[in-house]
Structures are given as C-alpha cells and as structure tokens.
C-alpha positions in Angstrom: 84.5 111.7 40.4 82.4 111.9 37.2 81.6 109.0 34.8 80.5 109.4 31.4 78.7 106.6 29.7 78.5 106.7 26.0 76.5 104.3 23.8 77.9 103.1 20.6 77.3 105.4 17.6 75.0 104.1 14.8 76.3 101.2 13.0 75.1 99.3 9.8 72.7 96.6 10.0 73.9 93.0 9.7 72.3 92.9 6.3 74.3 95.8 4.9 77.5 94.6 6.1 78.0 91.7 8.7 80.8 93.3 10.3 78.5 96.3 11.1 80.9 99.4 10.6 79.8 102.7 11.7 77.4 104.6 9.3 78.2 108.0 8.0 75.8 109.3 10.9 77.7 107.2 13.2 80.9 108.7 12.3 79.4 112.3 12.6 78.2 111.5 16.1 81.4 110.0 17.3 83.2 113.2 16.1 80.9 115.3 18.2 81.7 113.0 21.2 85.4 113.5 20.7 85.0 117.2 20.4 83.3 117.2 23.7 85.7 115.0 25.7 88.9 116.4 24.5 89.0 119.5 26.7 88.0 117.5 29.6 91.1 115.5 29.6 89.3 112.3 30.4 90.9 108.9 30.6 89.0 106.8 28.0 88.2 103.1 28.4 86.2 100.8 26.1 83.8 97.8 26.7 82.7 95.5 23.9 84.2 92.8 21.8 83.2 94.0 18.2 86.1 95.1 16.1 84.5 98.6 15.7 84.7 98.8 19.6 88.4 98.5 19.6 90.1 102.0 19.3 93.6 103.0 20.3 93.8 104.3 23.8 96.5 106.6 23.2 95.5 110.3 23.3 97.3 111.0 20.0 94.2 109.0 18.5 91.6 111.4 19.7 92.6 114.7 17.9 92.0 112.8 14.6 88.4 112.2 15.3 87.5 115.7 15.0 89.2 116.7 11.8 
C-alpha cells in the first residue's frame, strides 16, 4: 500500500480574505497534483474543516481540475 500526503495549496492571508481561498499559485499547484494522481486511480480523502478543504469526492470532479 502507498500513502500520499499532500499539503494544502497556498491560500490567501486572513488580511486579504478572512475565508482564505486559494491564491492563483495555489490553483496552479492543485492542478499539478490532479494531473499527477489521475493516472494512479487513487482513492482521495480529505482532512480539515475549512470550506476550501471540502471538495467533492466523486471522480467526476478531478478531471475538471486540470482543464
């Protein structure tokens, strides 16, 4: 079994936006992660309570990240 740990992509500071959405750099980074994991056919799970950490678990979501 292999376990991949991925740190959250870069988010805006609380001063810029209290909800701390992903920055442009963060969006680019997560697209790279999506491109890497797609061919591996991985089961993706999430940890965290921030709204930005809650993504759909359906595989149909992941192809959209790399477009």
